N, C-alpha and C positions, 0 to 999 in steps of 0.2 A: 517604531513597533518591535521589539524583541521577538526572535523566534526561537521555536526550541530546534535542538538537532533530532535531525529522522533517528529511528532505532536502526540498528544493523539488519536487521530481516527485512526492511521496507527499502526498496529499490525503486528507482526512475528507468524508466526505458523509452529513450530517446530514437531509436533503430525504427520503430515502426511509427506509422500517421495514422490517427492522432496517438500521442507520446501518452504512458500508463505508467502507474503507479503498480507496483507489485510486489504483497508478501510471500516474502520465501520461505515461511513456515507454514503456509496453507494452502500458498498458491493461488490465491483472491488475487484478481486484477482489475483495477478500476482506470477507465479512461479518460482525459483531462478535458473539461468542459472549455472547448476553445472557440472564438478567439477569450483568451484573458491577459490578464496583467501576469508580473511576477510575482508580483504581492497574493492577487486571486488563484495563482499556481501552488504559491508556500500554502497558502492557508488550503489548498484540496488536499495537499499531500498529507501537512499535516492532521485533519481530521479524518483522512484513512488511516495515518499511523495509529491515530487515538483509538480508532473501530477496530485496530489488530492488536491491542496491547497484550490481550489476553489468551488470543486465538491459539491454537493448538497445532501443531506438525500434522501434515497429513497421514503419516505413518501411526500417529496415534489417536488421528480420529477413524482410522479403521480398525485401528483393536479394541476401540471403544463398541462400537460397530459390532464387534464378534467376525470382522475380516480378516 
């Protein structure tokens, strides 16, 4: 199976347990569901990235809310 490269704003954070996927645009995080195979971890990361394709930065969200 061929995998897509994660966007530049999606980061994997392994220095915490359990590991997390982080969106640097909006600040949302998701914890990996463990135990998981490498394939499952890749799929979890790609699903998170897909859900953040059109997210906005935290500062843009505040502007839209009038903050």
